[in-house]
C-alpha positions as CSV (number, residue, x, y, z in Angstrom):
1,A,-2.4,2.9,26.7
2,A,-0.2,-0.1,27.2
3,A,-3.0,-1.6,30.3
4,A,-5.7,-2.0,27.1
5,G,-2.9,-3.9,25.4
6,A,-1.2,-1.6,22.8
7,V,2.3,-2.0,22.0
8,V,3.1,0.9,19.8
9,G,1.7,4.8,19.9
10,A,1.7,7.2,17.4
11,I,0.5,10.2,16.1
12,P,-1.1,10.4,12.6
13,S,-1.1,13.4,11.6
14,V,2.1,15.8,10.8
15,S,0.8,19.2,12.2
16,C,0.5,17.6,15.8
17,H,3.9,15.9,15.6
18,Y,5.2,18.9,17.3
19,C,4.7,17.3,20.4
20,V,5.4,13.6,19.9
21,G,9.2,14.5,22.1
22,E,7.3,15.2,24.8
23,L,4.8,12.1,24.0
24,E,7.4,9.7,23.8
25,K,8.9,10.5,26.9
26,S,5.7,9.7,29.0
27,S,3.9,6.9,27.0
28,P,4.2,4.0,28.9
29,V,4.4,2.3,25.2
30,P,7.1,2.9,22.2
31,V,5.9,6.0,20.0
32,V,6.8,5.7,16.4
33,S,7.3,9.2,15.1
34,L,6.4,9.6,11.6
35,L,9.0,12.3,11.9
36,A,11.8,9.7,12.6
37,A,10.7,7.8,9.5
38,V,10.4,10.1,7.1
39,R,13.8,11.3,7.8
40,E,15.7,8.2,7.9
41,E,13.5,7.8,4.3
42,I,14.9,11.5,3.4
43,L,18.3,10.4,4.2
44,R,18.4,7.0,2.4
45,R,17.3,8.6,-0.7
46,G,20.1,11.3,-0.6
47,L,17.8,14.2,-0.9
48,K,19.1,17.8,-0.2
49,R,15.9,19.6,-1.4
50,A,12.7,19.1,-0.9
51,A,9.2,21.1,-0.4
52,L,6.3,20.5,1.6
53,F,2.6,20.1,0.5
54,G,-0.2,20.1,3.2
55,A,-2.2,22.0,5.4
56,K,-0.5,25.9,5.9
57,Y,0.8,24.7,9.7
58,A,2.4,21.5,8.3
59,M,3.9,23.2,5.4
60,A,5.7,26.1,7.9
61,S,6.4,23.8,10.4
62,K,9.3,22.5,8.0
63,L,9.0,18.9,9.7
64,F,9.8,20.9,13.0
65,G,13.5,21.2,12.0
66,S,13.8,17.4,12.2
67,V,15.7,16.8,9.1
68,P,18.2,19.6,9.5
69,E,20.2,18.5,6.1
70,V,17.3,19.4,4.3
71,E,16.8,22.7,2.5
72,W,13.3,23.4,2.2
73,V,12.5,24.6,-1.1
74,E,9.7,27.6,-0.4
75,P,6.8,28.0,-2.8
76,T,5.8,31.5,-3.3
77,A,2.9,33.3,-1.2
78,E,0.2,32.5,-3.9
79,E,1.2,28.9,-4.3
80,F,1.5,28.3,-0.7
81,A,-2.0,29.8,-0.4
82,A,-2.9,27.3,-3.1
83,I,-1.7,24.2,-1.7
84,D,-3.1,25.1,1.6
85,E,-6.7,25.9,0.1
86,M,-6.7,22.5,-2.5
87,Y,-5.2,20.3,0.4
88,W,-8.4,21.6,2.2
89,V,-10.9,21.0,-0.5
90,L,-9.9,17.8,-0.6
91,V,-10.2,17.1,3.0
92,R,-13.5,18.4,3.2
93,T,-14.4,16.5,0.2
94,G,-12.8,13.3,1.0
95,K,-12.0,13.0,-2.9
96,G,-9.8,13.9,-5.2
97,N,-10.7,15.5,-8.4
98,A,-8.8,16.2,-11.9
99,E,-8.8,20.2,-11.2
100,L,-7.3,19.6,-7.5
101,H,-4.5,17.3,-9.3
102,E,-3.8,19.7,-12.2
103,G,-3.4,22.5,-9.5
104,F,-0.9,20.1,-7.1
105,T,1.1,19.0,-10.0
106,R,1.5,22.4,-11.8
107,I,2.9,23.6,-8.6
108,A,5.0,20.3,-7.8
109,K,6.6,20.6,-11.4
110,R,7.7,24.1,-11.1
111,L,9.4,23.9,-7.5
112,C,11.2,20.9,-9.0
113,A,12.1,22.5,-12.3
114,E,12.8,26.1,-10.9
115,E,13.7,26.1,-7.5
116,G,15.3,22.7,-7.5
117,A,13.1,20.4,-5.5
118,E,14.5,17.1,-5.6
119,C,11.2,15.5,-4.0
120,I,7.6,17.0,-2.9
121,L,7.1,15.6,0.8
122,F,3.2,15.0,1.2
123,A,2.9,16.6,4.2
124,G,-0.6,16.0,4.7
125,T,-2.1,12.5,4.8
126,D,-5.3,13.3,2.7
127,L,-2.9,13.5,-0.6
128,A,-3.1,9.8,-1.1
129,V,-6.6,10.2,-2.2
130,L,-5.1,12.3,-4.9
131,F,-1.8,10.8,-5.9
132,N,-0.3,7.3,-6.1
133,E,2.3,5.9,-8.2
134,S,0.1,5.9,-11.5
135,N,-1.0,9.3,-12.0
136,T,1.8,11.3,-10.4
137,D,5.0,12.2,-12.2
138,F,7.1,14.1,-10.1
139,P,9.1,12.8,-7.3
140,Y,7.2,12.5,-4.0
141,L,7.3,10.7,-0.6
142,D,4.0,10.5,1.4
143,C,5.0,11.0,4.6
144,G,1.6,9.4,5.9
145,E,2.6,6.1,3.8
146,K,6.3,5.9,5.0
147,H,4.8,6.5,9.1
148,L,2.4,3.6,8.3
149,Q,5.2,1.2,7.0
150,A,7.0,2.1,10.4
151,I,4.3,1.4,12.8
152,L,3.5,-1.7,11.1
153,Q,7.4,-2.5,11.3
154,A,7.5,-1.7,15.1
155,I,4.4,-3.9,15.6
156,L,5.9,-7.1,13.7
């Protein structure tokens, strides 16, 4: 990587961050960790309770224990399966639609209103296709966006 001119490395996937610690130890260039960037933002916001949306592996990972300060709000088993299923529809099609947006939003609002989630973390990079500031009326943190910001900061 360094021989090819790379100045930083990154893993552009939440699920694959299970090995980021090992990569950081062996990489010839600094590795910009999504987990570290997201943890920093969670602490900056003072979040104490949050939920994860993404593929089932990313949701089950709880960000691999990288944010012990957060209590993870759990969707019901049915919601967990629905989030995973909707996420994979989004991945396969590469575009969002009103039905997917509504499905994710309904679950997010319930988790915030009934379970005390202060924020929904988008732990699936494809969710950026579906949600943005103009169409999202629940608190969220796009993990992929936060990672990209950290990568750019490291490069610049």
